[in-house]
C-alpha positions as CSV (number, residue, x, y, z in Angstrom):
1,M,0.2,-0.1,0.0
2,G,1.1,3.3,-0.8
3,L,4.7,4.3,-1.5
4,T,7.6,2.3,-0.8
5,E,9.8,3.1,2.6
6,E,12.8,4.1,0.1
7,R,10.8,6.8,-2.0
8,L,9.7,8.3,1.4
9,I,13.2,8.8,2.2
10,K,13.8,10.0,-1.1
11,N,10.9,12.0,-0.7
12,L,12.1,13.5,2.9
13,Q,15.6,14.3,0.9
14,T,13.9,16.1,-1.8
15,M,12.1,18.4,1.2
16,G,15.8,18.9,2.7
17,K,17.9,19.7,-0.4
18,R,14.9,22.5,-1.7
19,V,15.4,24.1,1.9
20,L,19.4,24.2,0.9
21,E,18.9,25.2,-2.7
22,N,16.6,28.2,-1.3
23,I,19.8,29.2,1.0
24,N,22.5,28.9,-1.9
25,Q,20.2,30.8,-4.2
26,G,20.2,33.4,-1.1
27,E,16.5,33.0,-1.1
28,N,14.4,33.0,2.1
29,P,14.0,29.2,3.0
30,E,10.5,27.8,2.5
31,L,8.5,25.1,3.0
32,E,5.0,24.6,1.2
33,I,2.2,22.6,3.2
34,L,-1.2,21.8,2.0
35,T,-3.4,23.8,4.0
36,R,-5.0,21.7,7.0
37,A,-8.1,23.4,7.4
38,L,-12.2,23.6,7.0
39,N,-12.0,25.7,4.8
40,N,-9.7,23.6,2.5
41,V,-12.0,20.5,3.1
42,Y,-14.7,18.9,1.0
43,Y,-16.8,16.6,0.7
44,D,-16.5,14.2,-2.1
45,N,-19.9,13.0,-3.5
46,S,-18.4,10.6,-6.1
47,T,-16.4,8.6,-3.5
48,G,-18.4,9.5,-0.1
49,L,-15.2,10.6,1.4
50,I,-13.7,13.8,3.2
51,K,-11.1,15.3,1.3
52,L,-8.2,17.5,1.3
53,G,-8.2,20.2,-1.2
54,D,-5.5,21.8,-3.2
55,K,-5.2,25.2,-1.1
56,S,-1.7,25.2,0.6
57,Q,1.0,27.6,2.3
58,K,4.5,28.7,2.5
59,R,6.6,28.2,6.2
60,Y,9.4,30.4,5.9
61,Y,12.7,30.6,7.8
62,F,12.7,34.5,8.2
63,N,10.1,35.1,9.6
64,V,9.6,35.9,13.1
65,N,6.1,34.0,13.5
66,Q,7.3,31.4,11.6
67,A,11.0,30.5,12.2
68,K,10.4,28.2,15.2
69,K,8.3,26.2,13.5
70,F,9.9,25.7,10.3
71,M,12.7,24.6,12.6
72,Q,10.8,22.3,14.3
73,T,9.5,21.1,10.8
74,L,13.0,20.1,9.6
75,L,14.2,18.2,13.1
76,I,11.2,16.0,12.6
77,A,11.6,15.6,9.5
78,D,15.5,14.6,9.8
79,R,14.4,12.3,12.7
80,I,12.0,10.0,10.7
81,K,14.5,9.9,7.9
82,W,16.7,8.7,10.5
83,L,14.7,6.2,12.4
84,M,13.7,5.0,8.5
85,E,17.4,4.9,7.7
86,Q,18.7,2.9,10.4
87,G,15.7,0.7,10.8
88,K,14.8,1.4,14.5
89,P,11.8,0.6,16.1
90,A,8.7,3.0,15.7
91,L,8.3,5.6,18.2
92,S,5.2,6.6,19.4
93,I,4.6,10.4,18.8
94,R,5.1,11.2,22.8
95,Q,8.7,9.5,22.4
96,L,9.7,11.6,19.3
97,F,8.6,14.6,21.2
98,Y,11.2,13.8,24.2
99,T,13.9,12.6,21.3
100,L,13.7,16.2,20.1
101,K,12.8,18.0,23.1
102,H,16.3,20.2,24.2
103,N,17.3,23.6,24.9
104,I,18.8,25.4,22.0
105,P,22.3,26.4,22.6
106,G,23.0,30.0,23.0
107,S,19.5,30.8,23.9
108,K,16.6,30.3,26.7
109,E,14.4,28.4,24.5
110,N,14.0,24.9,23.6
111,T,13.3,23.0,20.4
112,F,9.9,22.2,21.5
113,D,8.2,23.4,24.6
114,N,5.2,20.7,24.2
115,Q,3.4,17.8,22.4
116,D,0.7,20.2,21.2
117,E,3.7,21.7,18.9
118,S,4.9,18.3,17.4
119,D,2.4,16.8,16.7
120,P,0.6,19.1,14.3
121,I,3.9,19.2,12.4
122,I,4.1,15.3,12.2
123,E,0.5,15.7,10.0
124,D,2.3,18.3,7.8
125,I,4.7,16.0,6.9
126,E,2.6,13.4,6.0
127,V,0.7,15.6,4.0
128,M,4.0,16.9,2.3
129,I,5.3,13.7,1.5
130,D,2.1,11.8,1.2
131,A,2.4,9.4,3.7
132,L,1.0,7.4,6.5
133,R,2.8,7.8,10.0
134,E,3.0,4.7,10.8
135,Q,5.3,4.1,7.6
136,L,7.3,6.7,9.5
137,K,7.7,4.8,12.1
138,L,5.5,6.4,14.5
139,I,2.5,5.6,16.0
140,A,-0.5,6.5,18.4
141,T,-1.6,4.7,21.1
142,P,-4.8,2.8,19.7
143,K,-7.6,2.0,22.1
144,G,-9.7,-0.4,19.9
145,V,-10.3,-4.3,20.6
146,L,-11.2,-6.9,18.3
147,S,-12.9,-10.4,18.2
148,G,-14.5,-12.5,15.9
149,P,-13.3,-15.3,12.9
150,I,-10.2,-13.6,11.7
151,M,-6.5,-15.0,11.9
152,V,-3.6,-12.7,11.9
153,K,0.0,-13.1,11.4
154,D,2.1,-10.0,13.5
155,K,5.1,-8.7,12.5
156,T,7.1,-11.2,15.3
157,G,5.7,-14.4,13.1
158,D,3.0,-14.7,15.8
159,L,-0.1,-16.3,14.6
160,L,-3.1,-14.1,16.5
161,D,-6.5,-16.2,16.3
162,Y,-9.5,-13.6,17.1
163,T,-11.8,-16.2,18.4
164,K,-9.5,-16.8,21.1
165,M,-8.9,-14.0,22.8
166,G,-11.2,-14.9,25.6
167,S,-13.6,-12.0,27.4
168,A,-11.4,-9.2,27.0
169,G,-10.6,-10.0,23.3
170,G,-7.8,-8.8,21.3
171,A,-5.9,-5.2,21.3
172,V,-6.0,-3.4,17.9
173,P,-2.5,-2.9,17.3
174,P,-0.8,0.6,16.6
175,I,0.0,-0.1,13.0
176,V,-2.6,-2.4,11.2
177,E,-0.5,-2.1,7.7
178,D,-0.1,-5.5,6.1
179,D,3.5,-6.0,7.2
180,F,2.4,-5.7,10.6
181,F,-1.0,-7.0,10.8
182,H,-1.3,-9.6,7.7
183,I,-4.5,-11.1,7.2
184,K,-4.5,-14.9,6.9
185,E,-8.0,-16.0,7.3
186,C,-11.2,-14.3,7.5
187,S,-14.3,-16.1,7.6
188,A,-16.7,-13.0,8.9
189,D,-20.1,-12.1,6.9
190,F,-19.8,-8.6,8.4
191,I,-17.8,-5.8,10.8
192,L,-20.0,-4.3,13.6
193,V,-18.2,-1.3,15.2
194,V,-19.6,-0.7,18.2
195,E,-18.9,3.1,19.8
196,K,-18.9,1.9,23.5
197,F,-16.7,-0.8,25.2
198,A,-19.0,-1.9,27.9
199,V,-21.7,-2.8,25.1
200,W,-18.9,-4.6,23.0
201,N,-17.9,-5.9,26.1
202,L,-21.4,-7.7,26.8
203,L,-21.7,-8.5,23.5
204,N,-18.2,-10.2,23.3
205,Q,-19.1,-12.2,26.3
206,Q,-21.8,-13.4,24.4
207,K,-20.1,-14.4,21.9
208,Y,-22.3,-12.5,19.7
209,W,-19.9,-12.7,17.0
210,K,-19.8,-15.9,17.0
211,D,-23.4,-16.2,16.6
212,A,-23.8,-13.7,14.0
213,N,-20.5,-15.0,12.4
214,C,-19.1,-11.2,12.2
215,L,-16.0,-9.4,13.7
216,L,-17.0,-7.7,16.7
217,L,-14.9,-4.2,17.0
218,T,-14.7,-1.4,19.5
219,G,-12.6,2.0,19.3
220,K,-13.9,3.0,22.4
221,G,-15.8,6.0,21.7
222,Q,-13.8,8.6,19.3
223,P,-11.5,6.1,17.2
224,A,-8.0,6.5,16.7
225,R,-6.1,5.7,13.5
226,A,-5.7,2.5,14.0
227,E,-9.0,1.3,14.3
228,R,-9.9,3.7,11.7
229,R,-7.6,2.2,9.2
230,L,-8.4,-1.7,10.0
231,V,-11.9,-0.7,9.3
232,N,-11.1,0.6,5.7
233,R,-8.6,-2.7,5.2
234,L,-11.7,-4.8,6.3
235,S,-13.8,-3.3,4.1
236,T,-11.7,-2.5,0.8
237,E,-9.8,-5.8,0.9
238,L,-12.2,-8.3,2.4
239,K,-15.2,-6.5,0.9
240,L,-17.0,-6.9,4.3
241,P,-20.1,-4.8,5.0
242,V,-19.4,-2.5,8.0
243,Y,-22.6,-1.6,10.4
244,V,-21.6,1.1,13.0
245,F,-23.8,0.7,16.1
246,A,-23.5,3.7,18.3
247,D,-25.8,6.2,20.9
248,M,-28.4,8.0,19.6
249,D,-26.9,11.0,20.2
250,P,-25.3,13.9,17.5
251,W,-22.0,12.7,18.9
252,G,-22.4,8.9,18.5
253,Y,-24.0,10.1,14.8
254,Y,-20.3,11.8,14.1
255,I,-18.5,8.9,15.0
256,Y,-20.2,7.0,12.9
257,S,-19.8,9.5,10.0
258,V,-15.8,9.0,10.9
259,Y,-15.9,5.5,10.1
260,K,-17.8,6.0,7.2
261,Q,-15.9,9.5,5.5
262,G,-13.2,10.5,7.6
263,S,-12.8,13.3,9.8
264,I,-12.4,17.3,9.1
265,N,-9.2,17.2,11.1
266,L,-7.7,14.4,9.2
267,A,-9.4,14.7,5.7
268,F,-5.9,13.8,4.4
269,F,-6.4,10.6,5.7
270,S,-9.5,9.9,4.5
271,E,-8.9,7.9,1.4
272,K,-6.7,5.2,4.0
273,S,-9.3,5.3,7.1
274,G,-12.9,6.0,5.6
275,A,-15.1,2.9,5.0
276,P,-17.9,4.7,2.4
277,Q,-20.4,1.5,2.5
278,A,-20.8,1.6,6.4
279,K,-24.3,1.9,7.4
280,Y,-25.5,3.2,10.8
281,I,-27.2,0.4,12.4
282,G,-28.6,2.4,15.4
283,F,-29.6,3.2,18.3
284,M,-32.4,5.8,16.0
285,T,-35.5,7.6,17.3
286,K,-37.5,5.2,15.6
287,D,-36.2,2.7,17.9
288,V,-37.6,3.8,20.9
289,K,-41.1,3.0,19.8
290,T,-40.3,0.2,17.9
291,F,-38.5,-1.6,21.0
292,D,-40.4,0.2,23.5
293,I,-37.7,2.1,25.4
294,P,-38.6,3.2,28.9
295,K,-38.6,6.5,29.3
296,S,-36.0,5.6,32.4
297,S,-33.6,5.8,29.5
298,H,-34.2,8.9,28.6
299,I,-31.8,11.7,29.1
300,K,-32.8,14.9,27.8
301,L,-30.6,17.2,25.2
302,E,-28.6,20.3,26.6
303,N,-27.9,23.3,24.6
304,V,-24.3,21.3,23.7
305,D,-26.4,18.5,22.2
306,L,-28.8,20.6,20.3
307,K,-25.9,22.8,19.2
308,R,-24.4,20.0,17.5
309,I,-27.5,18.7,16.0
310,E,-27.0,22.0,14.0
311,E,-23.6,21.4,13.0
312,L,-24.3,18.1,11.5
313,K,-27.3,19.1,9.6
314,N,-24.6,21.9,8.2
315,Y,-22.2,19.4,6.9
316,D,-22.4,18.0,3.4
317,W,-22.7,14.3,4.4
318,F,-25.2,14.3,6.5
319,K,-27.6,16.1,4.0
320,T,-29.4,13.5,2.7
321,K,-33.1,13.3,3.7
322,E,-33.0,10.4,6.0
323,W,-30.1,12.0,7.8
324,Q,-32.0,15.5,7.7
325,D,-35.1,13.4,8.8
326,E,-33.3,12.0,11.9
327,L,-31.9,15.0,12.8
328,K,-34.8,16.8,13.4
329,S,-36.7,13.9,14.9
330,L,-33.6,13.5,17.4
331,K,-34.1,17.5,17.8
332,D,-38.2,17.0,18.6
333,F,-38.0,14.0,20.5
334,G,-35.7,16.2,22.8
335,N,-33.7,13.4,24.4
336,K,-31.2,11.3,23.7
337,I,-30.4,7.3,24.7
338,E,-27.4,5.5,25.0
339,Q,-26.9,1.9,23.7
340,D,-26.0,1.3,27.3
341,S,-29.1,1.5,28.4
342,L,-31.1,-1.3,26.2
343,V,-29.7,-3.8,28.9
344,A,-33.0,-1.8,31.0
345,K,-35.1,-4.3,28.5
346,S,-32.6,-7.2,29.4
347,I,-28.9,-8.3,29.3
348,E,-29.6,-10.3,26.2
349,F,-31.7,-8.1,24.3
350,T,-29.2,-6.3,22.4
351,A,-27.7,-9.2,21.3
352,K,-30.6,-11.5,20.9
353,E,-33.3,-9.0,19.5
354,Y,-32.4,-5.7,18.9
355,L,-29.3,-6.3,16.5
356,P,-30.7,-9.6,14.7
357,Y,-33.7,-7.7,14.0
358,K,-31.8,-4.4,12.4
359,I,-29.7,-6.6,10.3
360,E,-32.2,-9.0,9.3
361,N,-34.6,-6.2,8.1
362,K,-31.8,-3.6,7.1
363,E,-32.8,-1.3,9.2
364,F,-29.9,1.0,8.4
365,L,-29.2,4.8,7.9
366,N,-26.7,4.9,4.8
């Protein structure tokens, strides 16, 4: 997938050579970076993904407001190149920050003061050389767990059987590219992505994945990059349908859209992390009546929820009639319902009644 390690190293070298050319020609050293902001993000109807536009900005060395960030960009690019050339183990983005943080000789300044400075620059470099940070020997901490009929060979050569991970499930590793997470076998019929770990855990204990012959995954709320990339691989490479099960609130709806279309903040990553065929399986406003959900499970919408509903209504990827109707219904209903609360019906209700009914009757939002 994507560019080879050799090509990525050459792209990093090219970045440095351009800066040297600026210096040798007596010009102000510059770096050109695609703008990663809302005004350079658009929804591509043809692919069903959020994408980054072609607007760019320049970062200059001889600019009081940009000099430090310019220096930081080169420091990070140089360290990434070194990690790749030396075949070093992948570092967490936190560890990278610490390897580069030091005092600048002859000054009272540090190269970096906090990780909030280094993280966005890593994303800048990903965009500049068309790479995933995972390809650049950098990882973020994953949160996801997985269970179901899939066997994977990992980087160490161990064979992992996700039907035998017990009640805790198997951790989603920080890098899920083929070299690190090679899918040997998978007999699942679909992937069920569950917003909450507690709900995932209950389903896993009941071995819902066995009864439904599916993969059961949770990103424990808003997913990290590894979970999104894994869902993308399972959807595109194995052609597995993706169903997302989340809370009936604007936050759950948005988590679904992150798995499906990608996110605004990481629009450059969407083609490698989105699953445009994903469907929202619930929980939905019409389910309240269909399944006779008790009023004790209702939580009144607060102002922050109502504001978020209006924001979602204005996103292009939520402008289909069915989603506009759902968002209006939620606002009119005036309450949100957490997927956890379905246990009020019975502990087995979600696995034995709700999910089978929704899938069999294709009760989805797309």
